[in-house]
C-alpha positions as CSV (number, residue, x, y, z in Angstrom):
1,M,1.6,-9.5,-2.9
2,A,-1.8,-10.7,-1.8
3,I,-4.6,-8.4,-0.8
4,R,-6.6,-9.9,2.1
5,L,-10.3,-9.6,2.4
6,T,-9.7,-7.9,5.7
7,D,-7.4,-5.2,4.2
8,T,-9.0,-1.7,4.0
9,P,-9.3,0.0,0.6
10,F,-9.2,3.8,0.2
11,L,-10.5,6.2,-2.4
12,D,-7.8,8.8,-1.5
13,S,-4.0,8.7,-2.0
14,P,-2.4,10.9,0.7
15,D,1.4,11.5,0.8
16,V,3.5,9.4,3.2
17,G,3.7,11.0,6.6
18,E,0.3,12.6,6.4
19,P,-2.1,11.5,9.2
20,E,-4.5,10.2,6.5
21,C,-1.9,7.9,5.0
22,V,-2.7,4.7,7.0
23,C,-1.9,1.1,6.3
24,S,-4.6,-1.1,4.8
25,R,-3.5,-4.0,6.9
26,C,-2.6,-2.7,10.4
27,G,-4.3,0.8,10.4
28,G,-1.2,2.6,11.5
29,V,0.1,5.8,10.0
30,I,2.7,5.3,7.3
31,Q,5.7,7.5,8.1
32,D,8.6,6.4,5.9
33,M,7.6,4.3,2.8
34,A,4.3,3.0,1.5
35,I,3.8,0.1,-0.8
36,R,0.7,0.9,-2.9
37,A,-1.6,-1.2,-5.0
38,W,-4.7,-0.3,-7.0
39,S,-7.7,-2.3,-7.9
40,A,-10.9,-1.5,-9.8
41,H,-13.5,-2.0,-7.1
42,G,-17.1,-1.1,-7.5
43,D,-17.6,2.5,-8.6
44,G,-13.9,3.5,-8.9
45,E,-10.3,2.7,-8.4
46,M,-9.4,1.8,-4.9
47,E,-5.9,2.2,-3.3
48,Y,-4.4,-0.3,-0.9
49,R,-1.3,0.9,1.0
50,Y,1.0,-0.9,3.3
51,H,4.0,-0.6,5.6
52,P,6.7,-2.9,4.0
53,A,6.8,-4.9,7.3
54,C,3.0,-5.6,7.0
55,L,3.7,-7.4,3.7
56,G,6.7,-9.2,5.1
57,V,9.3,-7.3,3.1
58,S,12.2,-5.0,4.2
59,V,12.7,-1.4,3.0
60,A,16.0,-2.6,1.3
61,M,14.0,-5.1,-0.8
62,V,11.6,-2.4,-1.9
63,E,14.3,0.1,-2.7
64,A,16.1,-2.6,-4.8
65,E,13.1,-2.9,-7.0
66,G,13.2,0.8,-7.9
67,D,10.3,3.3,-7.9
68,D,7.9,1.3,-10.1
69,G,8.8,-2.1,-8.6
70,P,7.1,-5.2,-9.9
71,V,3.7,-4.6,-11.3
72,E,1.1,-7.3,-10.7
73,E,-2.5,-7.4,-12.0
74,L,-4.9,-7.4,-9.1
């Protein structure tokens, strides 16, 4: 997974389905499943969240990895 310079970071971490849970890449509300990544950025930890499709993966691929999925250092 690569975070793009154009992806939006967030200070909050709302639950999937809440209007505030928007994708860092496309800006759309995430209704079903979010892929989340965290990065130390400036004054605190920032969250990036994505629709699986915005990262080019299917929901089945994400589910196969389990809850924790692969962990990569950002």
